[in-house]
C-alpha positions as CSV (number, residue, x, y, z in Angstrom):
1,M,-0.2,-0.2,-0.3
2,T,1.4,3.5,-0.7
3,G,1.7,6.4,1.9
4,V,-1.5,7.7,3.4
5,A,-1.5,11.8,2.9
6,Q,-2.9,14.1,5.0
7,P,-6.5,15.0,3.3
8,K,-7.3,18.5,2.2
9,A,-10.9,17.4,1.0
10,V,-13.0,16.0,2.9
11,A,-16.7,14.6,2.7
12,V,-18.9,14.7,5.9
13,I,-21.9,12.4,5.4
14,G,-24.6,13.4,8.0
15,A,-25.3,16.9,8.7
16,G,-27.3,16.4,11.9
17,T,-25.9,16.8,15.5
18,M,-22.4,15.6,15.0
19,G,-21.7,16.1,11.5
20,H,-22.6,19.9,10.7
21,A,-20.2,19.9,14.1
22,L,-17.7,18.0,12.1
23,A,-17.9,20.2,9.0
24,L,-16.7,22.8,11.0
25,V,-13.8,21.4,13.0
26,H,-12.6,20.3,9.1
27,A,-13.1,23.7,8.1
28,L,-11.4,25.5,10.5
29,G,-8.5,23.0,10.4
30,G,-7.9,24.2,6.7
31,C,-9.8,21.5,4.8
32,E,-12.3,22.1,2.0
33,V,-15.1,20.6,3.2
34,A,-18.2,19.1,1.7
35,L,-21.4,18.2,4.0
36,H,-24.1,16.0,2.9
37,D,-27.5,14.9,4.2
38,V,-30.3,13.4,2.8
39,S,-33.1,15.1,4.6
40,A,-33.7,18.5,3.1
41,P,-34.4,20.1,6.8
42,V,-31.6,18.5,8.2
43,L,-29.3,20.1,5.4
44,A,-31.0,23.7,5.7
45,A,-30.3,23.9,9.0
46,A,-27.0,23.3,9.2
47,P,-25.3,26.8,8.2
48,G,-27.3,28.5,10.9
49,L,-26.0,25.8,13.5
50,I,-22.4,26.1,12.3
51,D,-22.4,30.0,11.9
52,G,-24.0,29.6,16.1
53,A,-21.4,27.6,16.7
54,L,-18.7,29.8,15.3
55,D,-20.0,32.7,16.8
56,T,-19.1,31.2,20.3
57,L,-16.0,30.4,19.1
58,V,-14.7,34.3,17.8
59,Q,-16.6,35.4,20.9
60,S,-14.6,33.6,23.2
61,G,-11.7,34.3,21.5
62,T,-10.6,30.7,20.3
63,V,-11.1,31.8,16.6
64,T,-10.2,34.9,14.9
65,Q,-12.8,36.4,12.8
66,K,-11.0,36.4,9.8
67,A,-10.1,32.7,10.4
68,G,-13.8,32.0,11.1
69,G,-15.1,33.7,7.7
70,E,-12.5,31.7,5.9
71,A,-13.5,28.3,7.5
72,L,-17.1,29.5,6.3
73,G,-15.9,29.9,3.0
74,R,-14.2,26.2,2.6
75,I,-17.6,24.6,3.5
76,R,-20.4,23.5,1.1
77,Y,-23.6,21.9,1.3
78,T,-25.4,19.3,-0.9
79,S,-28.0,16.9,-0.8
80,V,-26.5,14.8,-3.9
81,L,-24.1,12.1,-2.3
82,P,-21.6,12.0,-5.5
83,E,-21.2,15.8,-5.3
84,A,-20.1,15.4,-1.6
85,A,-17.9,12.5,-2.2
86,E,-16.1,14.1,-5.7
87,G,-12.3,14.7,-4.8
88,A,-12.8,13.5,-1.0
89,E,-9.6,12.1,0.5
90,L,-11.5,11.6,4.2
91,V,-15.0,10.6,3.9
92,V,-16.6,11.2,7.3
93,E,-19.4,9.0,8.5
94,A,-21.7,10.8,10.5
95,V,-25.4,9.4,10.0
96,V,-27.4,7.5,12.8
97,E,-26.5,4.7,14.4
98,S,-27.9,2.1,12.7
99,A,-26.4,-0.8,10.8
100,E,-28.8,-0.8,8.0
101,V,-28.4,3.2,7.4
102,K,-24.4,2.6,7.4
103,R,-23.9,-0.4,5.0
104,A,-26.6,1.4,2.6
105,V,-24.2,4.8,2.9
106,Y,-21.3,2.4,2.7
107,D,-22.3,0.7,-0.3
108,E,-23.5,3.7,-2.3
109,L,-20.0,5.4,-0.9
110,D,-17.8,2.5,-2.5
111,R,-20.0,3.5,-6.1
112,V,-18.4,7.0,-6.0
113,C,-15.5,7.8,-3.8
114,A,-12.2,7.6,-4.8
115,A,-10.2,4.1,-4.4
116,G,-7.8,5.7,-2.4
117,A,-10.2,7.6,-0.2
118,V,-10.0,7.3,3.9
119,W,-13.2,6.2,5.8
120,A,-13.4,7.8,9.2
121,S,-16.8,6.5,11.1
122,N,-17.7,8.5,13.9
123,T,-19.9,5.6,15.5
124,S,-20.1,5.3,19.2
125,Y,-20.4,1.5,19.8
126,L,-21.3,-0.3,16.3
127,D,-18.5,-2.7,14.5
128,V,-18.7,-0.7,11.5
129,F,-16.1,-3.2,9.5
130,P,-18.4,-5.9,8.7
131,L,-20.7,-3.7,7.1
132,M,-18.0,-1.7,4.7
133,P,-17.1,-3.6,1.3
134,R,-13.7,-5.6,1.8
135,R,-12.2,-3.7,-1.0
136,R,-12.1,-0.4,1.3
137,Q,-11.3,-1.6,4.8
138,D,-7.5,-1.1,4.6
139,R,-8.2,2.6,4.4
140,A,-11.1,2.3,6.8
141,A,-10.8,3.6,10.4
142,I,-13.1,4.7,13.0
143,A,-12.8,8.4,14.4
144,H,-14.9,8.9,17.4
145,W,-15.9,12.5,18.5
146,Y,-17.6,14.2,21.6
147,T,-20.0,16.9,21.1
148,P,-19.8,19.6,20.6
149,P,-16.6,18.6,18.7
150,Y,-15.4,22.2,18.0
151,L,-14.8,22.4,21.7
152,I,-14.1,19.1,22.9
153,D,-10.9,17.7,21.8
154,L,-10.9,14.4,22.4
155,V,-11.1,12.1,19.4
156,D,-11.0,8.0,19.9
157,L,-9.1,6.2,16.7
158,A,-9.6,3.1,16.0
159,P,-8.8,0.7,13.1
160,G,-10.6,-2.4,11.9
161,P,-9.1,-5.7,11.1
162,G,-8.0,-4.9,7.7
163,T,-7.0,-1.2,8.3
164,D,-3.2,0.3,7.1
165,P,-1.8,1.3,10.3
166,Q,-0.5,4.0,8.2
167,V,-4.0,5.2,7.7
168,I,-4.2,4.9,11.7
169,S,-0.7,7.1,11.8
170,M,-1.7,9.4,9.4
171,L,-5.2,11.0,11.3
172,E,-3.5,11.0,14.2
173,R,-1.3,13.3,13.1
174,F,-3.8,15.0,11.2
175,Y,-6.0,15.3,13.9
176,A,-3.2,16.3,16.7
177,E,-1.9,19.1,14.3
178,M,-5.5,20.5,14.5
179,G,-5.2,20.8,18.4
180,K,-7.0,18.3,19.1
181,A,-6.3,15.3,21.5
182,P,-6.1,11.9,19.7
183,V,-6.6,8.7,21.9
184,V,-5.5,5.3,19.9
185,F,-6.6,2.2,20.4
186,D,-5.5,-1.1,18.7
187,R,-8.6,-2.3,18.0
188,L,-12.3,-1.3,18.1
189,V,-13.2,-1.2,22.0
190,P,-17.0,-0.5,22.4
191,G,-17.5,3.1,24.2
192,Y,-13.8,3.5,24.1
193,V,-12.4,5.0,27.3
194,A,-14.6,8.1,27.9
195,N,-18.3,6.4,27.4
196,R,-16.9,3.4,28.8
197,L,-16.8,5.6,32.4
198,Q,-19.8,8.0,31.2
199,M,-21.9,4.7,31.1
200,A,-20.5,3.4,34.9
201,L,-21.3,7.1,36.2
202,N,-25.0,7.1,34.5
203,L,-25.7,3.5,36.3
204,E,-24.4,4.6,39.9
205,C,-26.2,7.8,39.5
206,L,-29.5,6.4,38.4
207,R,-29.4,4.0,41.1
208,M,-28.7,6.5,43.6
209,I,-31.8,8.4,42.6
210,E,-33.8,5.1,42.8
211,E,-32.9,4.1,46.2
212,G,-33.5,7.6,47.4
213,W,-30.0,8.2,48.5
214,A,-29.6,11.4,46.8
215,G,-31.5,13.8,43.9
216,A,-30.0,15.2,40.8
217,E,-28.7,18.3,42.7
218,E,-26.7,16.5,45.2
219,I,-25.5,14.5,42.3
220,D,-24.1,17.2,40.3
221,R,-23.0,19.3,43.4
222,S,-20.8,16.5,44.2
223,I,-19.1,16.1,41.2
224,R,-18.8,19.8,40.3
225,H,-17.5,20.9,44.0
226,G,-15.9,17.2,44.4
227,L,-14.3,15.5,41.4
228,V,-14.4,18.1,38.4
229,A,-11.1,20.2,39.5
230,R,-9.3,17.8,40.5
231,M,-9.9,15.9,37.6
232,A,-9.4,18.3,35.7
233,V,-5.4,19.3,35.9
234,L,-4.8,15.5,36.9
235,G,-6.8,13.1,35.0
236,H,-8.2,10.2,37.0
237,M,-4.8,7.5,37.3
238,R,-2.6,10.4,38.0
239,K,-5.6,12.0,40.9
240,M,-4.5,7.9,42.3
241,D,-1.1,8.4,42.0
242,F,-1.4,11.7,44.5
243,T,-4.3,9.8,46.7
244,G,-1.7,7.3,47.5
245,L,-1.9,3.8,45.9
246,E,-2.2,2.2,49.0
247,M,-5.0,3.8,50.5
248,V,-6.6,3.3,47.1
249,R,-5.8,-0.4,47.7
250,N,-7.6,-0.1,51.0
251,G,-10.5,1.5,49.9
252,V,-10.6,-1.5,47.2
253,S,-10.4,-4.1,49.3
254,A,-13.0,-3.3,52.3
255,G,-15.3,-4.3,49.4
256,T,-18.0,-1.5,50.5
257,Y,-18.5,-0.8,47.4
258,Q,-20.7,-2.8,45.1
259,P,-21.4,-1.6,41.5
260,P,-24.8,-1.6,39.8
261,V,-25.6,-3.7,37.3
262,S,-27.2,-2.8,34.3
263,G,-31.2,-4.0,33.9
264,R,-31.3,-2.6,30.3
265,D,-33.9,-0.5,31.7
266,S,-34.2,2.4,34.3
267,P,-37.3,3.4,35.9
268,V,-35.9,6.9,36.4
269,L,-35.5,7.5,32.9
270,R,-38.4,5.6,31.8
271,G,-40.3,7.7,34.0
272,L,-38.9,11.1,32.8
273,I,-39.2,10.3,29.4
274,E,-42.8,9.5,29.6
275,A,-43.5,12.4,31.1
276,G,-42.1,14.1,28.2
277,R,-39.0,15.4,30.3
278,S,-36.3,13.8,27.7
279,G,-33.8,16.6,28.0
280,V,-33.0,20.2,27.0
281,R,-34.5,20.1,24.0
282,D,-38.0,19.4,25.5
283,G,-37.5,22.1,28.0
284,A,-37.0,19.7,31.0
285,G,-35.2,16.7,32.1
286,F,-34.0,16.0,35.6
287,Y,-33.9,20.0,35.5
288,D,-36.8,22.8,34.3
289,Y,-35.5,24.8,31.7
290,A,-38.9,26.8,30.8
291,G,-38.4,30.1,29.6
292,E,-35.1,29.3,27.8
293,S,-35.2,28.1,24.3
294,A,-32.5,24.9,23.8
295,E,-30.3,27.4,21.5
296,V,-29.7,29.6,24.1
297,L,-29.0,27.1,26.6
298,F,-26.9,25.2,23.9
299,R,-24.7,28.3,23.4
300,R,-24.4,29.4,27.0
301,R,-22.8,25.4,27.5
302,D,-20.6,26.3,24.7
303,Q,-19.1,29.6,25.9
304,R,-18.6,28.1,29.5
305,I,-17.0,25.5,27.9
306,A,-14.8,27.8,25.8
307,R,-14.0,29.6,29.1
308,M,-13.0,26.8,31.1
309,K,-10.5,25.3,28.8
310,R,-8.8,28.8,28.5
311,A,-8.4,28.3,32.4
312,I,-7.2,25.1,32.4
313,A,-4.9,25.7,29.6
314,D,-3.6,28.6,31.5
315,I,-3.4,26.2,34.8
316,M,-1.1,23.8,32.8
317,E,1.5,26.2,31.1
318,G,4.7,24.4,31.1
319,D,3.4,21.1,33.0
320,G,4.0,19.3,29.7
321,E,0.2,18.3,29.8
């Protein structure tokens, strides 16, 4: 196999929650980006969502007005997949987490993509490699992002069984040069690291609510004032070093903690969802958000994350982290 060059032309397939944001990420990275979606309403909404995200980045000082304007000029929109794939050196697949949908998209991409194009799926849990044509396997990988990817720098990179190692090396270098924080796996690990930890935290939080030990506010207060500051500057494994591993071992050996077992259902979540409280977009979830639009709430979240990133970067300056 010949070398894998870093891409200059990128096609993002799927313009929804992650797709439009990934188009912005790659455009800010200097790539020419074609953003595709088969849904006319989703595609029509994408420019406004990208403008809003970029405005947050500019206001927070993360991106200059000039760089933002240039990035917007590098994004084009199309509902025609061959037009999106034409000339693409990297294809970022960000469609829904459905094996059937992804297989259909891969079959169509196989007909229109250049032979040397690299495919990168944003899948969270699916093993997408059996869904792809065999002849594409050597240049296929997973590049999994976290929302909002224009602020959250972590990107999980994982090869399939037939992926050429040069593909992963190229993606790691490509995203690191964008200022992102790639974590490379030697195989697909469902949920990677961050999502697996989030799932464990979800189960524990839901158990505490179901058992009546603590409510949403007490849980969030404990996380924000007890865990976040230390984890932000140390991570978790280094935090254990600072605690002292003997103390950690004593806590483990005490046996007083038993992790929750997933029953594949949560009475707490089921009750909230059935009551129409499925989260910010519904105006309520564990908390009430009445009177504020989802767009305002997401914008405020993004602004606070941007400020936090700057503060952490200042704190960690010169520490090699």
